[in-house]
A tleap script that builds the chain and sets N, CA, C and O, in Angstrom:
source leaprc.protein.ff14SB
mol = sequence {
  NMET GLU THR ASP ARG VAL THR HIE ARG VAL
  ARG THR ILE LEU LEU ASN ASP TRP ASP PRO
  ILE GLY ILE ALA GLY VAL PRO GLN ALA ALA
  ASP GLU TYR ASP ARG TYR VAL GLY HIE LEU
  ALA GLN MET VAL VAL ALA GLY ASN SER ILE
  LEU ASP LEU SER GLU HIE LEU VAL ARG ILE
  GLU VAL ASP ASP MET GLY LEU ARG GLY ASN
  HIE ASP ARG ALA ARG SER VAL ALA ALA LYS
  LEU LYS SER ILE ALA SER GLU THR SER THR
  ARG CGLY
}
set mol.1.N position { -4.876 -53.614 -85.277 }
set mol.1.CA position { -4.044 -53.660 -84.326 }
set mol.1.C position { -5.111 -54.529 -83.159 }
set mol.1.O position { -6.307 -54.243 -83.219 }
set mol.2.N position { -4.787 -55.275 -82.415 }
set mol.2.CA position { -5.825 -55.794 -81.086 }
set mol.2.C position { -4.925 -55.073 -79.631 }
set mol.2.O position { -3.768 -54.867 -79.264 }
set mol.3.N position { -5.709 -54.967 -79.369 }
set mol.3.CA position { -6.073 -53.799 -78.364 }
set mol.3.C position { -5.653 -54.696 -76.916 }
set mol.3.O position { -5.170 -53.979 -76.040 }
set mol.4.N position { -5.710 -55.365 -76.759 }
set mol.4.CA position { -5.043 -56.223 -75.979 }
set mol.4.C position { -3.550 -56.878 -75.829 }
set mol.4.O position { -2.890 -57.250 -74.859 }
set mol.5.N position { -3.375 -56.853 -76.938 }
set mol.5.CA position { -1.979 -56.860 -77.135 }
set mol.5.C position { -1.291 -56.208 -76.841 }
set mol.5.O position { -0.292 -56.355 -76.136 }
set mol.6.N position { -1.888 -54.981 -77.553 }
set mol.6.CA position { -0.790 -53.012 -77.140 }
set mol.6.C position { -0.893 -52.605 -76.109 }
set mol.6.O position { -0.057 -51.729 -75.888 }
set mol.7.N position { -1.869 -52.912 -74.900 }
set mol.7.CA position { -2.384 -52.710 -74.236 }
set mol.7.C position { -1.238 -53.493 -73.157 }
set mol.7.O position { -0.574 -52.837 -72.354 }
set mol.8.N position { -1.136 -54.935 -73.283 }
set mol.8.CA position { -0.093 -56.196 -72.508 }
set mol.8.C position { 1.106 -55.397 -72.450 }
set mol.8.O position { 1.718 -54.999 -71.459 }
set mol.9.N position { 1.407 -55.179 -74.035 }
set mol.9.CA position { 3.414 -54.891 -74.464 }
set mol.9.C position { 3.465 -53.268 -74.037 }
set mol.9.O position { 4.587 -52.835 -73.774 }
set mol.10.N position { 2.559 -52.527 -73.966 }
set mol.10.CA position { 2.844 -51.208 -72.899 }
set mol.10.C position { 2.759 -51.736 -71.444 }
set mol.10.O position { 3.772 -51.474 -70.796 }
set mol.11.N position { 2.037 -52.246 -70.940 }
set mol.11.CA position { 2.196 -52.373 -69.505 }
set mol.11.C position { 3.381 -52.985 -69.619 }
set mol.11.O position { 4.184 -52.052 -69.626 }
set mol.12.N position { 4.233 -54.419 -69.753 }
set mol.12.CA position { 5.163 -54.697 -69.686 }
set mol.12.C position { 6.631 -53.729 -69.866 }
set mol.12.O position { 7.652 -53.804 -69.182 }
set mol.13.N position { 6.374 -52.918 -70.893 }
set mol.13.CA position { 7.512 -51.485 -71.465 }
set mol.13.C position { 7.306 -50.697 -70.468 }
set mol.13.O position { 8.388 -50.284 -70.050 }
set mol.14.N position { 6.391 -50.275 -69.864 }
set mol.14.CA position { 6.163 -49.117 -68.287 }
set mol.14.C position { 6.637 -49.676 -67.072 }
set mol.14.O position { 6.738 -49.085 -65.996 }
set mol.15.N position { 6.957 -51.019 -67.356 }
set mol.15.CA position { 6.985 -52.480 -65.821 }
set mol.15.C position { 9.097 -51.888 -65.826 }
set mol.15.O position { 9.957 -51.153 -65.340 }
set mol.16.N position { 8.724 -53.144 -66.959 }
set mol.16.CA position { 10.432 -53.263 -67.277 }
set mol.16.C position { 11.471 -52.591 -67.815 }
set mol.16.O position { 12.666 -52.880 -67.755 }
set mol.17.N position { 10.589 -51.060 -68.701 }
set mol.17.CA position { 12.230 -50.355 -68.838 }
set mol.17.C position { 11.781 -48.860 -68.368 }
set mol.17.O position { 12.820 -48.227 -68.179 }
set mol.18.N position { 10.586 -48.009 -68.094 }
set mol.18.CA position { 10.350 -47.179 -67.757 }
set mol.18.C position { 10.762 -46.870 -66.470 }
set mol.18.O position { 11.428 -45.979 -65.944 }
set mol.19.N position { 10.031 -48.105 -66.031 }
set mol.19.CA position { 9.942 -47.761 -64.086 }
set mol.19.C position { 10.524 -46.716 -63.667 }
set mol.19.O position { 11.541 -47.145 -63.123 }
set mol.20.N position { 10.505 -44.904 -63.529 }
set mol.20.CA position { 10.783 -44.400 -62.895 }
set mol.20.C position { 11.218 -44.371 -61.432 }
set mol.20.O position { 12.135 -43.618 -61.104 }
set mol.21.N position { 10.431 -45.376 -60.273 }
set mol.21.CA position { 9.988 -45.331 -59.116 }
set mol.21.C position { 10.671 -46.922 -58.511 }
set mol.21.O position { 10.660 -47.189 -57.309 }
set mol.22.N position { 11.245 -47.880 -59.570 }
set mol.22.CA position { 12.205 -48.874 -59.237 }
set mol.22.C position { 11.544 -50.528 -58.591 }
set mol.22.O position { 11.991 -51.593 -58.163 }
set mol.23.N position { 10.799 -50.158 -58.748 }
set mol.23.CA position { 9.287 -51.153 -58.262 }
set mol.23.C position { 9.717 -52.458 -59.444 }
set mol.23.O position { 9.272 -53.595 -59.285 }
set mol.24.N position { 10.223 -52.259 -60.093 }
set mol.24.CA position { 9.856 -53.781 -61.115 }
set mol.24.C position { 10.528 -54.901 -60.811 }
set mol.24.O position { 10.569 -55.697 -61.748 }
set mol.25.N position { 11.255 -55.357 -59.489 }
set mol.25.CA position { 11.674 -56.489 -59.071 }
set mol.25.C position { 10.596 -56.748 -57.656 }
set mol.25.O position { 10.744 -57.697 -56.887 }
set mol.26.N position { 9.813 -55.988 -57.556 }
set mol.26.CA position { 8.607 -55.832 -56.428 }
set mol.26.C position { 6.587 -56.947 -56.984 }
set mol.26.O position { 5.451 -56.624 -57.331 }
set mol.27.N position { 7.109 -57.805 -56.798 }
set mol.27.CA position { 5.839 -58.315 -57.951 }
set mol.27.C position { 4.373 -57.784 -56.816 }
set mol.27.O position { 3.239 -57.618 -57.266 }
set mol.28.N position { 4.617 -57.657 -55.843 }
set mol.28.CA position { 3.483 -56.896 -55.096 }
set mol.28.C position { 2.984 -55.463 -55.484 }
set mol.28.O position { 2.007 -54.800 -55.137 }
set mol.29.N position { 4.197 -55.207 -56.473 }
set mol.29.CA position { 3.816 -53.267 -57.183 }
set mol.29.C position { 4.036 -53.936 -58.788 }
set mol.29.O position { 4.618 -53.422 -59.743 }
set mol.30.N position { 3.526 -54.916 -58.719 }
set mol.30.CA position { 3.313 -55.019 -60.563 }
set mol.30.C position { 2.647 -54.439 -61.344 }
set mol.30.O position { 2.989 -54.426 -62.526 }
set mol.31.N position { 0.987 -53.495 -60.723 }
set mol.31.CA position { 0.424 -53.097 -61.053 }
set mol.31.C position { 0.284 -51.380 -60.814 }
set mol.31.O position { -0.648 -50.610 -61.049 }
set mol.32.N position { 1.913 -51.123 -60.126 }
set mol.32.CA position { 1.786 -49.643 -60.010 }
set mol.32.C position { 1.748 -48.534 -61.250 }
set mol.32.O position { 1.829 -47.353 -60.911 }
set mol.33.N position { 1.640 -48.812 -62.529 }
set mol.33.CA position { 1.839 -48.139 -63.601 }
set mol.33.C position { 0.600 -48.335 -64.029 }
set mol.33.O position { 0.292 -47.732 -65.057 }
set mol.34.N position { -0.153 -48.974 -63.555 }
set mol.34.CA position { -1.495 -49.570 -64.754 }
set mol.34.C position { -2.112 -47.932 -64.880 }
set mol.34.O position { -2.307 -47.379 -65.963 }
set mol.35.N position { -2.298 -47.472 -63.902 }
set mol.35.CA position { -3.664 -46.035 -64.314 }
set mol.35.C position { -2.563 -45.108 -65.307 }
set mol.35.O position { -2.853 -43.934 -65.537 }
set mol.36.N position { -1.341 -45.684 -65.852 }
set mol.36.CA position { -1.062 -44.194 -67.322 }
set mol.36.C position { -0.910 -45.890 -68.488 }
set mol.36.O position { -0.490 -45.582 -69.603 }
set mol.37.N position { -1.157 -47.289 -68.349 }
set mol.37.CA position { -1.666 -48.066 -69.596 }
set mol.37.C position { -2.724 -47.535 -70.305 }
set mol.37.O position { -2.679 -47.326 -71.518 }
set mol.38.N position { -3.529 -47.343 -69.706 }
set mol.38.CA position { -4.791 -47.029 -70.991 }
set mol.38.C position { -4.245 -46.002 -72.221 }
set mol.38.O position { -3.766 -46.289 -73.318 }
set mol.39.N position { -4.538 -44.568 -71.536 }
set mol.39.CA position { -3.741 -43.591 -72.007 }
set mol.39.C position { -2.629 -43.770 -73.176 }
set mol.39.O position { -2.812 -43.426 -74.344 }
set mol.40.N position { -1.794 -44.190 -72.816 }
set mol.40.CA position { -0.409 -44.147 -73.455 }
set mol.40.C position { -0.825 -46.007 -74.644 }
set mol.40.O position { -0.332 -46.310 -75.730 }
set mol.41.N position { -1.568 -46.578 -74.029 }
set mol.41.CA position { -2.394 -47.407 -75.238 }
set mol.41.C position { -2.952 -46.971 -76.636 }
set mol.41.O position { -2.849 -47.359 -77.799 }
set mol.42.N position { -3.590 -45.976 -75.955 }
set mol.42.CA position { -4.382 -45.156 -76.619 }
set mol.42.C position { -3.589 -44.681 -78.066 }
set mol.42.O position { -3.745 -44.880 -79.271 }
set mol.43.N position { -2.487 -43.805 -77.038 }
set mol.43.CA position { -1.865 -42.879 -77.840 }
set mol.43.C position { -0.808 -43.584 -78.649 }
set mol.43.O position { -0.290 -42.843 -79.484 }
set mol.44.N position { -0.379 -44.734 -78.627 }
set mol.44.CA position { 0.121 -46.079 -79.728 }
set mol.44.C position { -0.403 -46.212 -80.654 }
set mol.44.O position { 0.275 -46.114 -81.676 }
set mol.45.N position { -1.892 -46.509 -80.787 }
set mol.45.CA position { -2.944 -46.596 -81.674 }
set mol.45.C position { -2.974 -45.615 -82.402 }
set mol.45.O position { -2.881 -45.914 -83.592 }
set mol.46.N position { -3.045 -44.790 -82.238 }
set mol.46.CA position { -3.157 -42.965 -82.413 }
set mol.46.C position { -2.454 -42.714 -83.381 }
set mol.46.O position { -2.744 -41.980 -84.325 }
set mol.47.N position { -1.348 -43.391 -83.188 }
set mol.47.CA position { 0.110 -43.198 -84.195 }
set mol.47.C position { 1.184 -41.880 -83.513 }
set mol.47.O position { 2.067 -41.224 -84.067 }
set mol.48.N position { 0.657 -41.848 -82.086 }
set mol.48.CA position { 1.098 -40.508 -81.898 }
set mol.48.C position { 2.273 -40.807 -81.686 }
set mol.48.O position { 2.546 -41.883 -81.154 }
set mol.49.N position { 3.438 -39.723 -82.136 }
set mol.49.CA position { 5.050 -39.151 -82.228 }
set mol.49.C position { 6.086 -40.218 -80.995 }
set mol.49.O position { 5.518 -40.761 -80.047 }
set mol.50.N position { 7.001 -40.308 -81.133 }
set mol.50.CA position { 8.394 -40.352 -80.390 }
set mol.50.C position { 7.980 -39.168 -78.924 }
set mol.50.O position { 7.562 -39.439 -77.798 }
set mol.51.N position { 8.285 -37.964 -79.503 }
set mol.51.CA position { 8.539 -37.465 -79.121 }
set mol.51.C position { 7.117 -36.749 -77.755 }
set mol.51.O position { 7.317 -36.285 -76.632 }
set mol.52.N position { 5.802 -36.951 -78.505 }
set mol.52.CA position { 4.771 -36.884 -78.284 }
set mol.52.C position { 5.279 -37.788 -77.012 }
set mol.52.O position { 5.912 -37.358 -76.047 }
set mol.53.N position { 4.837 -39.194 -77.243 }
set mol.53.CA position { 4.916 -40.422 -76.284 }
set mol.53.C position { 5.870 -39.853 -74.466 }
set mol.53.O position { 5.592 -39.762 -73.270 }
set mol.54.N position { 7.096 -39.615 -75.441 }
set mol.54.CA position { 8.224 -39.446 -74.259 }
set mol.54.C position { 7.848 -38.049 -73.698 }
set mol.54.O position { 8.214 -37.867 -72.537 }
set mol.55.N position { 7.136 -36.947 -74.343 }
set mol.55.CA position { 7.188 -36.066 -73.072 }
set mol.55.C position { 5.629 -36.803 -72.258 }
set mol.55.O position { 5.549 -36.640 -71.040 }
set mol.56.N position { 4.704 -37.419 -72.828 }
set mol.56.CA position { 3.991 -37.459 -71.989 }
set mol.56.C position { 4.575 -37.991 -70.406 }
set mol.56.O position { 4.475 -37.588 -69.247 }
set mol.57.N position { 5.282 -39.221 -71.176 }
set mol.57.CA position { 6.118 -40.277 -69.864 }
set mol.57.C position { 6.780 -39.043 -69.309 }
set mol.57.O position { 6.696 -39.488 -68.165 }
set mol.58.N position { 7.195 -38.214 -69.181 }
set mol.58.CA position { 8.141 -37.387 -68.456 }
set mol.58.C position { 7.525 -36.228 -67.509 }
set mol.58.O position { 8.099 -35.717 -66.547 }
set mol.59.N position { 5.908 -35.853 -68.115 }
set mol.59.CA position { 5.133 -35.194 -67.726 }
set mol.59.C position { 4.382 -35.829 -66.195 }
set mol.59.O position { 4.003 -35.294 -65.153 }
set mol.60.N position { 4.420 -37.542 -66.826 }
set mol.60.CA position { 4.239 -38.501 -65.265 }
set mol.60.C position { 4.895 -38.118 -64.487 }
set mol.60.O position { 4.448 -37.551 -63.490 }
set mol.61.N position { 6.062 -38.293 -64.684 }
set mol.61.CA position { 7.606 -38.129 -63.534 }
set mol.61.C position { 7.377 -37.220 -63.011 }
set mol.61.O position { 7.050 -37.503 -61.859 }
set mol.62.N position { 7.347 -36.059 -63.216 }
set mol.62.CA position { 7.070 -34.404 -62.776 }
set mol.62.C position { 5.255 -34.164 -62.141 }
set mol.62.O position { 4.821 -33.599 -61.137 }
set mol.63.N position { 4.768 -34.685 -62.954 }
set mol.63.CA position { 3.034 -33.789 -62.413 }
set mol.63.C position { 2.900 -35.091 -61.100 }
set mol.63.O position { 2.768 -35.066 -59.876 }
set mol.64.N position { 3.021 -36.200 -62.180 }
set mol.64.CA position { 2.137 -37.052 -60.591 }
set mol.64.C position { 3.022 -37.910 -59.924 }
set mol.64.O position { 2.598 -38.416 -58.886 }
set mol.65.N position { 4.365 -38.236 -60.356 }
set mol.65.CA position { 5.224 -38.771 -58.876 }
set mol.65.C position { 6.195 -38.045 -58.531 }
set mol.65.O position { 7.195 -38.462 -57.946 }
set mol.66.N position { 5.909 -36.458 -58.989 }
set mol.66.CA position { 6.717 -35.339 -58.666 }
set mol.66.C position { 8.755 -35.769 -58.667 }
set mol.66.O position { 9.545 -35.605 -57.738 }
set mol.67.N position { 8.934 -36.136 -59.592 }
set mol.67.CA position { 10.330 -36.598 -60.052 }
set mol.67.C position { 10.847 -35.339 -60.782 }
set mol.67.O position { 10.119 -34.425 -61.168 }
set mol.68.N position { 12.250 -35.399 -60.933 }
set mol.68.CA position { 12.598 -34.242 -61.871 }
set mol.68.C position { 12.412 -35.124 -63.489 }
set mol.68.O position { 13.314 -34.540 -64.090 }
set mol.69.N position { 11.988 -35.851 -64.242 }
set mol.69.CA position { 12.015 -35.933 -65.189 }
set mol.69.C position { 12.667 -36.743 -65.829 }
set mol.69.O position { 11.446 -36.601 -65.778 }
set mol.70.N position { 13.577 -37.802 -66.661 }
set mol.70.CA position { 13.846 -38.338 -67.153 }
set mol.70.C position { 13.909 -38.352 -68.140 }
set mol.70.O position { 13.556 -39.415 -68.650 }
set mol.71.N position { 14.413 -37.171 -69.151 }
set mol.71.CA position { 14.127 -37.607 -70.818 }
set mol.71.C position { 15.262 -38.232 -71.480 }
set mol.71.O position { 15.154 -38.039 -72.690 }
set mol.72.N position { 16.114 -38.778 -71.246 }
set mol.72.CA position { 16.687 -39.489 -71.765 }
set mol.72.C position { 15.985 -41.020 -71.797 }
set mol.72.O position { 15.457 -41.506 -72.798 }
set mol.73.N position { 16.080 -41.582 -70.669 }
set mol.73.CA position { 15.023 -42.477 -70.524 }
set mol.73.C position { 13.609 -42.761 -71.321 }
set mol.73.O position { 13.247 -43.713 -72.012 }
set mol.74.N position { 12.792 -41.214 -70.833 }
set mol.74.CA position { 11.870 -41.329 -71.458 }
set mol.74.C position { 11.315 -41.578 -73.104 }
set mol.74.O position { 10.383 -42.136 -73.683 }
set mol.75.N position { 12.983 -40.484 -73.545 }
set mol.75.CA position { 12.630 -41.228 -74.929 }
set mol.75.C position { 13.066 -42.828 -75.926 }
set mol.75.O position { 12.570 -43.257 -76.968 }
set mol.76.N position { 14.204 -43.388 -75.031 }
set mol.76.CA position { 14.007 -44.253 -75.341 }
set mol.76.C position { 13.376 -45.833 -74.713 }
set mol.76.O position { 13.913 -46.941 -74.693 }
set mol.77.N position { 11.964 -45.357 -74.217 }
set mol.77.CA position { 10.853 -46.168 -73.959 }
set mol.77.C position { 9.549 -45.582 -75.301 }
set mol.77.O position { 8.861 -46.205 -76.110 }
set mol.78.N position { 9.687 -44.270 -75.008 }
set mol.78.CA position { 8.908 -43.687 -76.698 }
set mol.78.C position { 8.627 -44.523 -77.710 }
set mol.78.O position { 7.565 -44.803 -78.265 }
set mol.79.N position { 10.275 -45.054 -77.946 }
set mol.79.CA position { 10.795 -45.689 -78.993 }
set mol.79.C position { 10.068 -46.790 -78.967 }
set mol.79.O position { 9.427 -47.196 -79.937 }
set mol.80.N position { 10.131 -47.515 -77.522 }
set mol.80.CA position { 9.414 -48.937 -77.792 }
set mol.80.C position { 8.343 -48.523 -77.933 }
set mol.80.O position { 7.778 -48.860 -78.973 }
set mol.81.N position { 7.674 -47.714 -77.068 }
set mol.81.CA position { 6.285 -47.530 -77.328 }
set mol.81.C position { 5.490 -47.806 -78.426 }
set mol.81.O position { 4.470 -48.494 -78.481 }
set mol.82.N position { 6.359 -46.884 -79.731 }
set mol.82.CA position { 5.870 -46.316 -80.780 }
set mol.82.C position { 6.666 -47.783 -81.644 }
set mol.82.O position { 6.903 -47.708 -82.849 }
set mol.83.N position { 6.866 -48.525 -81.169 }
set mol.83.CA position { 7.284 -49.979 -82.442 }
set mol.83.C position { 6.011 -50.888 -82.030 }
set mol.83.O position { 5.577 -51.698 -82.850 }
set mol.84.N position { 5.368 -50.739 -80.650 }
set mol.84.CA position { 3.869 -51.637 -80.530 }
set mol.84.C position { 3.163 -52.291 -82.195 }
set mol.84.O position { 2.795 -53.316 -82.768 }
set mol.85.N position { 3.391 -50.359 -82.401 }
set mol.85.CA position { 2.173 -50.514 -83.336 }
set mol.85.C position { 2.926 -51.591 -85.282 }
set mol.85.O position { 2.427 -52.151 -86.258 }
set mol.86.N position { 3.881 -51.360 -84.909 }
set mol.86.CA position { 4.868 -52.616 -86.175 }
set mol.86.C position { 4.714 -53.953 -85.597 }
set mol.86.O position { 4.441 -55.034 -86.118 }
set mol.87.N position { 4.928 -53.648 -84.535 }
set mol.87.CA position { 5.220 -55.536 -83.746 }
set mol.87.C position { 3.511 -55.722 -84.154 }
set mol.87.O position { 3.258 -56.637 -84.938 }
set mol.88.N position { 2.486 -54.976 -83.699 }
set mol.88.CA position { 0.891 -55.891 -83.866 }
set mol.88.C position { 1.045 -55.988 -85.303 }
set mol.88.O position { 0.518 -56.884 -85.962 }
set mol.89.N position { 1.853 -54.954 -85.850 }
set mol.89.CA position { 0.671 -55.348 -87.830 }
set mol.89.C position { 1.510 -56.360 -88.039 }
set mol.89.O position { 0.876 -57.315 -87.591 }
set mol.90.N position { 2.098 -56.596 -88.266 }
set mol.90.CA position { 3.352 -57.904 -88.798 }
set mol.90.C position { 2.851 -59.221 -88.309 }
set mol.90.O position { 3.110 -60.319 -88.801 }
set mol.91.N position { 2.038 -58.943 -87.191 }
set mol.91.CA position { 1.631 -60.058 -86.719 }
set mol.91.C position { 0.331 -60.953 -87.396 }
set mol.91.O position { 0.111 -62.161 -87.481 }
set mol.92.N position { -0.368 -59.806 -87.805 }
set mol.92.CA position { -1.771 -60.062 -88.627 }
set mol.92.C position { -1.675 -61.252 -89.944 }
set mol.92.O position { -2.674 -61.511 -90.616 }
savepdb mol mol.pdb
quit
């Protein structure tokens, strides 16, 4: 699995699909979620479950951002993150 591809996909999904603070349309804020990309990419590569990924996203929203945590959005985004592994394995 190509690490750069995984990292890029995670970054894109966080910005376009997760985006808990609504900055996707602000070019100056495109790096806002970069601090979370590395760990989430590691989780994807390690094969963590959708539940693990979803819980991690909600923890970020609540603990780091002071938000309520959107479980439905987190589950949806976690499913997209989980699908990265199969996307990259079928490219090889």
